[in-house]
Structure formats: structure tokens, C-alpha cells
C-alpha angles and dihedrals in degrees: 000000000000126000134172133180148131138232131200110221118193095226136088117274095246091055091050091048092050091050092049088058096045113099092204093054092046093048091051091047102045110086111243095003107154099178139002116184124184111230096176140338089285106027135064136177117224140187120193134173121212133182118196113176108304095347122089120185138177112206124199121185149117133276125204129195117215138171092033111195108166124236095000102065149279144220121256124200130178149148135204140188122224100183114231090355091069139244139286132204136163147108144245139207116220122195127184119205133177137082095205117115093227106038140047128186112219115198123188137185117193130193117181142163129203132189141181126039093341090059089056090067089076135250095269094055092044092051091049091048092050091050091050093049091048090054091050091049095051093044091055094040093051091048091053096046095047101040113124122257115262118259115267113260127212110247113252091243092058091047089051092054092051092048092047092051091049091050091050092052091048090051091049094052092048090053097045095254129128116260088232090059090051090051088056092048096252100145117168103176128077095232111110120230118268117274114271112257101180121148088249092056092047091049091052099045105023128231093289098034098271123123115266124195114207115220111226117233118244109248135183121243089199093070121070095224093047096225125183111265116223110223127193135187096200114125118250109257118206114209111224090195090058089056094061114103115257093215136031120197090344096308125103117246095250089059091054090050091054091047091049093050091048091050091052091050092050090048092051091049091051093048095046091045091057 
């Protein structure tokens, strides 16, 4: 199986290069990829699940990066075993072109070989499945690389200071003092200030006073904004209907259906008339 193509990604070349070398970004972009672990600077271990028609397979293998030329491109080679479903091995050359600050042209050339039950589906179906998976990969990859940076958040300490100042002013008004006096710490009443309810205090004690441990979000070092990367373990499903041609001899498929139905009706009229 051979496949070539190119994609225009609205992002600078360095950002695209960084994402292509980020295991989290690649795992989120590859359809059906369940895990992608970096073994070294040039080697990764991957597990991916694929469903093509009636055949489901779970491939486990290794991927190696060669001919590294940052940020212009590299070669990627790998092989995987899918048990009774068969095997897959091959390689690809990836080239990044473009000096514009807002667009990069990614060109790829893929050579692959499959065997086992998957190979029995036929070359045409395999080629169409590979094309569909490539489109899914680049759609997800582009969305991850070009997503906007998250809005800046006020540090918890700053929020706490604002909340504390607000509490002091409220206390001062309730005790007949000027807010400015409260800001200078000149409290005349015996009533203590209101309990601090800053986000930092809530995070430490919990809503009901119990300790709460916040789980850090997984972020990608390959993206400048460091966004959270959505990961999924669902197998990649290849739609057989999507592989059907949209036109035949210049006419859309619905037109051929109408012609076929009309031909059958005419044939039945001719036969019954005889």
C-alpha cells in the first residue's frame, strides 16, 4: 500500500514540529491509539485498536524516528502484530515546509504492508481504510495544534488577598467604621472578621471541611499553551459506507438508483405485456 498527500496546517512550523514529537498529541490524534509510550528520543511503543468491517484487531508494536531534521521533517518506521488478524509494517517520510508565521505545509509519503485476515479484505478496501484513517488523524492533529490558548487565571494567592480585603470592608461597615480604616487594620469592634472563603482555602479544606486533593490535568509540553489533551481508548472504526464512490461515470449514486429502478419497472411492463 502506497499513499501520498499534503495538509496545510494554520500554525507555525516549529509548533507543528513540536507536536509531531509529542507522544500525548500523537496518541490523541491517531485513531484507536490506546497507548503511546516514549522509550527513547527516537523510539516509542504503541498499542492501537482498529475495526474494519467484520474484522477487529489490536496491534502492539514499536515506532522509530529516523533522519531527524528539525524542524523540517523526519522518517518514521514501525511494525505491529495483531494476533490472528494479521500484521502491519511500513514507514513514512514527513516533510514540513513554510516560512509563514501562520501556516505550515505538511507533506507525507507512506509505504506499508499488511498480512493475515486484514489482507484478505483486498487492496482497494485497505487503501480506502488507510485514507480514511489519515484524514481522521490530520483533522484531530490540526485541531490540537491550532486550539486557542486558555484564558489567564488569577493566582489563588491574589484572589485570597482580594477576598480578604472585601471581608475587612464588610466587617468595617457592619461595625460603623470606615472601609479605609479597616484597610489599615483599625478595627474597633470585638467581632472577628468573616472566615476566609478563598479558592485556596476551599481547595485545602474541602467544601465541608474535609481535605480535598485536586487532580492535575494532563497537559502537553509540545504545545505552547500547554492544553489538556483528550485521550480515548475506543477502537478506530472504519465506515464501509464512507468508502463507496460518490459518483459513477459522472453521475451521483442516487441518480443510478433511480435509473436502475426505472429500468426494472420498464422490464416488468415489457414482460407482463408479452
